[in-house]
C-alpha positions in Angstrom: 0.3 0.2 0.2 2.6 2.5 0.9 4.6 1.6 -2.4 1.5 2.4 -4.4 0.6 5.7 -2.5 4.2 6.9 -3.4 3.9 5.8 -6.8 0.3 7.5 -6.9 1.8 11.2 -5.4 5.1 11.2 -7.3 2.3 10.7 -10.8 0.6 13.6 -9.4 3.6 15.6 -9.1 4.0 14.9 -13.0 1.0 16.1 -14.0 1.4 19.4 -11.9 4.8 19.7 -13.4 3.1 19.6 -16.9 -0.2 21.7 -16.1 2.3 24.4 -14.9 4.5 23.8 -18.5 1.3 23.9 -20.5 -0.1 27.3 -18.4 3.3 28.8 -18.0 4.6 28.4 -21.6 0.8 29.9 -23.0 1.7 32.9 -20.6 4.6 34.0 -22.0 3.4 33.3 -25.3 0.9 35.5 -24.5 3.2 38.5 -22.9 3.5 41.0 -25.5 -0.7 41.1 -25.9 -1.1 41.0 -22.2 1.6 43.9 -21.5 0.5 46.1 -24.4 3.5 45.8 -25.9 3.8 47.9 -29.5 7.6 46.8 -29.7 8.9 43.3 -28.5 12.3 42.2 -29.2 12.6 43.8 -32.1 9.1 43.1 -33.5 6.5 45.5 -33.7 2.9 44.8 -32.8 0.3 47.9 -33.8 -2.5 48.4 -31.1 -1.4 45.4 -29.5 -3.5 44.3 -27.0 -5.4 40.0 -26.2 -7.3 40.6 -29.7 -4.2 39.3 -31.2 -5.0 36.2 -29.6 -8.9 35.9 -30.5 -8.1 36.8 -34.1 -5.7 34.1 -35.1 -7.1 31.7 -38.0 -9.6 30.4 -38.0 -10.8 30.4 -34.3 -13.2 32.8 -34.7 -14.8 31.0 -37.8 -15.9 28.2 -35.0 -17.7 30.2 -33.2 -20.5 30.8 -35.6 -21.4 27.1 -35.7 -21.7 27.3 -32.2 -24.1 29.6 -31.6 -26.0 28.7 -35.0 -25.6 25.2 -35.0 -24.9 25.7 -39.1 -29.1 27.2 -39.5 -28.3 29.4 -42.5 -30.8 31.6 -41.6 -29.0 32.2 -38.3 -25.8 32.7 -40.0 -26.7 35.3 -42.4 -28.2 37.4 -39.4 -24.8 37.5 -38.3 -23.3 39.1 -41.4 -22.1 42.3 -40.2 -18.4 42.4 -41.3 -16.8 42.2 -45.1 -14.3 39.4 -43.4 -17.4 37.7 -43.1 -18.0 34.4 -45.0 -21.0 35.3 -46.8 -22.2 31.6 -48.2 -23.2 29.6 -45.1 -22.3 26.4 -46.4 -18.6 28.0 -45.9 -19.1 26.7 -42.1 -19.7 22.9 -42.9 -15.9 22.9 -43.2 -15.6 23.5 -39.7 -16.8 20.4 -37.8 -19.1 20.4 -35.1 -17.4 19.0 -32.2 -15.0 21.7 -31.5 -18.0 24.2 -31.7 -20.2 22.0 -29.5 -17.5 22.6 -26.9 -17.4 26.6 -27.5 -21.1 26.3 -27.0 -21.0 24.4 -23.8 -18.2 26.9 -22.2 -19.8 30.5 -23.9 -22.6 30.0 -20.8 -19.4 30.5 -18.5 -16.9 32.2 -20.4 -18.9 33.8 -23.5 -17.7 32.8 -26.9 -14.5 34.4 -27.5 -13.2 33.3 -24.4 -14.7 29.7 -24.2 -12.6 29.3 -27.8 -9.2 30.0 -26.4 -10.4 28.2 -23.0 -11.5 24.6 -24.8 -8.1 24.5 -26.9 -6.1 25.0 -23.5 -8.4 22.8 -21.8 -8.1 19.9 -24.2 -4.1 20.9 -24.2 -4.0 19.5 -21.0 -5.7 16.4 -21.5 -3.6 16.0 -24.5 -0.8 16.3 -22.5 -2.1 14.2 -19.2 -3.2 11.2 -22.1 0.4 11.4 -23.6 2.2 11.3 -20.4 -0.1 8.3 -19.2 0.3 6.5 -22.2 4.1 6.6 -22.6 4.4 5.7 -19.1 2.0 2.7 -19.1 3.2 1.2 -22.2 7.2 1.9 -21.6 7.5 3.6 -24.6 10.0 6.0 -23.2 12.3 6.4 -19.8 11.5 9.7 -19.7 7.9 10.1 -19.7 7.7 13.8 -18.1 10.7 15.2 -20.3 8.5 13.7 -23.6 5.6 15.1 -22.8 7.2 18.3 -22.0 8.9 18.2 -25.3 5.9 17.2 -27.0 4.5 20.4 -26.4 7.1 22.7 -27.8 6.8 22.1 -31.4 6.8 25.7 -32.9 3.7 25.8 -34.6 1.6 23.7 -32.1 2.8 26.2 -29.6 0.4 28.6 -31.2 -1.9 26.5 -32.0 -3.0 25.1 -28.2 -2.5 28.4 -26.7 -5.4 30.3 -29.4 -8.6 29.1 -30.7 -8.1 25.7 -32.7 -9.7 22.1 -33.0 -6.2 20.8 -33.0 -5.9 20.0 -29.6 -9.4 18.1 -29.2 -8.6 16.2 -32.8 -4.8 15.0 -31.6 -6.6 13.8 -28.1 -9.0 12.0 -29.7 -6.6 10.4 -32.0 -3.8 9.5 -29.6 -6.9 7.8 -27.3 -8.5 5.9 -29.9 -4.8 4.9 -30.9 -4.1 3.7 -27.5 -7.5 1.9 -27.0 -6.7 0.1 -30.5 -3.3 -1.4 -29.1 -4.8 -2.3 -25.6 -7.5 -4.5 -28.2 -10.4 -2.6 -26.9 -12.0 -1.7 -30.3 -15.2 -0.3 -29.4 -13.7 2.6 -27.8 -11.3 3.1 -30.0 -13.9 3.3 -32.8 -16.0 5.7 -30.1 -12.7 8.0 -29.8 -11.9 7.8 -33.8 -15.7 8.9 -34.3 -15.0 11.6 -32.1 -11.9 12.5 -34.5 -13.8 12.4 -37.4 -16.6 14.9 -36.2 -13.6 17.0 -35.3 -11.5 16.8 -38.3 -12.4 15.1 -41.5 -8.9 13.5 -41.4 -10.3 11.2 -38.5 -11.3 8.9 -41.2 -7.6 7.7 -41.7 -7.9 6.0 -38.4 -10.6 4.0 -40.1 -8.6 3.3 -43.1 -5.4 2.4 -40.7 -7.2 0.0 -38.6 -8.6 -2.0 -41.8 -5.0 -2.5 -42.6 -4.4 -3.7 -39.4 -6.6 -5.9 -39.7 -6.2 -7.1 -43.4 -2.5 -7.9 -42.0 -3.9 -9.8 -39.2 -6.0 -12.0 -41.7 -3.3 -12.4 -44.1 -1.5 -13.6 -41.1 -4.4 -16.4 -40.5 -5.0 -14.4 -37.2 -8.6 -15.6 -36.1 -11.3 -12.9 -37.0 -12.6 -10.6 -33.9 -16.2 -9.8 -33.8 -15.1 -6.6 -31.5 -12.8 -5.4 -34.5 -16.8 -4.4 -35.6 -16.0 -1.3 -33.1 -14.0 0.9 -35.6 -17.3 1.3 -37.8 -18.4 4.0 -35.4 -15.3 6.4 -37.1 -17.3 6.4 -40.3 -20.9 6.8 -38.8 -19.2 9.6 -36.6 -18.4 11.3 -39.8 -22.1 10.4 -41.8 -23.4 12.0 -38.2 -21.9 15.2 -39.4 -23.1 15.2 -42.8 -26.3 14.3 -41.6 -26.5 17.4 -39.7 -25.2 19.2 -42.8 -28.1 17.6 -44.7 -30.7 18.5 -42.1 -29.6 22.6 -42.0 -28.5 23.0 -45.4 -30.5 20.9 -47.0 -27.5 19.4 -48.6 -25.5 16.2 -47.1 -22.2 17.0 -49.1 -22.0 20.5 -47.7 -18.8 20.1 -46.8 -17.2 19.5 -50.4 -19.0 22.8 -51.5 -17.8 25.2 -49.2 -15.1 26.7 -51.2 -12.6 26.0 -48.8 -11.7 22.4 -48.8 -7.8 22.7 -49.4 -7.1 19.9 -52.7 -4.9 17.3 -52.6 -4.7 17.2 -56.8 -1.2 15.1 -56.6 2.1 14.2 -54.3 3.9 17.5 -53.1 1.4 19.8 -54.7 2.1 22.4 -51.7 5.4 22.8 -53.9 3.2 25.5 -56.0 3.6 29.1 -55.4 0.6 29.7 -57.6 -2.0 27.3 -55.8 -4.6 29.6 -54.0 -3.6 28.0 -50.4 0.2 28.3 -50.8 1.5 31.9 -52.4 4.8 31.4 -51.6 8.0 29.6 -53.3 9.6 29.6 -49.8 8.9 26.0 -48.8 12.1 24.2 -48.0 11.0 23.5 -44.3 8.0 21.6 -45.7 10.7 19.1 -46.7 11.9 18.6 -42.8 8.1 17.7 -42.1 7.9 15.5 -44.7 11.3 13.8 -43.9 10.2 13.5 -39.9 7.3 12.0 -40.8 8.4 9.7 -43.3 11.0 8.6 -41.0 8.3 7.7 -38.3 6.2 5.5 -40.6 9.4 3.8 -42.0 10.8 3.5 -38.2 7.6 1.9 -37.3 7.4 -0.9 -39.9 8.7 -3.4 -37.7 7.1 -2.1 -34.5 4.6 -4.1 -32.4 2.2 -1.4 -32.4 1.1 -2.2 -35.7 -1.8 0.7 -35.3 1.0 3.3 -34.8 2.6 2.1 -37.9 -0.3 1.9 -40.3 -1.8 5.4 -38.9 1.5 7.1 -39.6 1.8 5.7 -42.8 -1.8 6.8 -44.1 -1.5 10.3 -42.6 1.5 11.5 -44.2 0.8 9.6 -47.1 -2.2 12.0 -47.2 -0.4 14.9 -46.5 1.8 14.8 -48.9 -0.8 15.2 -51.2 -2.1 18.7 -49.3 -1.9 21.4 -51.4 -1.4 24.1 -48.6 1.4 26.3 -46.9 0.6 25.1 -43.2 1.7 21.5 -43.7 3.3 22.0 -40.3 -0.3 22.3 -39.0 -2.1 19.6 -40.9 0.6 17.1 -39.8 0.3 18.2 -36.3 -1.6 14.5 -35.5 1.3 12.5 -37.0 3.9 14.8 -34.1 3.1 12.6 -30.6 3.4 9.7 -33.0 6.7 11.3 -33.9 7.8 11.8 -30.2 7.5 8.2 -29.3 9.5 6.7 -32.3 12.4 8.6 -31.5 12.0 9.3 -28.1 15.7 8.3 -27.5 16.6 11.5 -29.4 13.9 13.7 -28.6 14.9 13.3 -24.6 18.7 12.5 -24.9 21.0 15.4 -22.9 22.4 16.7 -27.0 19.0 17.3 -27.9 17.4 19.0 -24.4 20.4 21.7 -24.4 20.0 22.5 -28.3 16.1 23.0 -27.4 17.2 25.3 -24.4 18.9 27.0 -27.1 16.4 27.1 -29.4 13.5 28.0 -27.3 14.0 31.7 -27.2 13.9 30.9 -31.4 10.6 29.3 -31.0 9.1 31.9 -29.3 10.1 34.7 -31.7 8.8 32.1 -34.1 5.2 32.1 -32.2 5.5 35.9 -31.8 6.2 36.8 -35.2 3.5 34.4 -36.8 0.7 35.7 -34.4 1.2 39.4 -35.7 0.9 38.1 -39.4 -2.0 35.4 -38.7 -4.5 37.6 -37.8 -8.5 37.7 -39.4 -8.7 41.2 -39.8 -12.2 41.7 -37.8 -13.6 44.9 -37.4 -16.9 43.9 -36.0 -16.9 41.8 -33.1 -20.9 41.5 -32.6 -21.1 38.3 -34.6 -18.1 36.7 -32.7 -19.3 37.5 -29.1 
């Protein structure tokens, strides 16, 4: 009993440490905006205030379905600003689970604060889940350090500190993978369904699990009827499209938003003329492709087959995405990459270099956040 108590207390200490890391790193990121600093370490921040946090793409756009439940008539009543998308179907590109939690939080915080608060809340849960999983599955000897490293991928630092659906999506994906590896297939299916109700790439979990089953059958392993639990994943997406059919009278409204990123061919992000690219300075994307392709290749012989197939399927799909922001689209692969290369990410050399780069990570984030803002002049639709 005493050993159990000591172990439990040690875990509580780790969770408290991770909570402090999440919140402290977020507050540091918010500092120039909280302190209204017009100039910050050489950066010019005109009219610096907390609205910079609220205006980060695409956060405020999730508030509209949270307020209207995708009702076109209600959406049109909010159309008060030139920046506002005039086609109500546009909001079908913003799937409902994150707006649902924004709606729940709005009763206490209001919509804008809830938008950010939900992201922070699910970042905390994601961090706790990641720590618990890598420790229970004995995936690293340094679960606390690895969990902390996971928080500081530059793009993730921005996303988790503003309004974004990625923390919720990443949490659902990670819990689904963990449940699948523990042979809790129904739970894996339910968490996968929640992922597909947050972002459409959640359906890739279904593809990955199907490949695991195909491999199992090729090896002549016995059929397990519990495998049918993964059918929840496509049903989750069908439920979302059913909601769109009810509200927009269009089951495939998601594909008619005008905002769906094209996926025409491999490495299609390398086209500066494409709508969502707009620049030829894209060499950093190759490093993300390289990291996640290496993750899939390294996991080839891993006993955690869902991790391998999910990495393979997701990185393959990401290669086709014609968008500048590959670092954001590939974020669900980041926790798996941390696990795969945990010896490198927890090595003394990496920690030393990472500490030096930390100020550079924050400089990137502050610079990015002063650029990646919606030009909102009328806040009433988002209040």
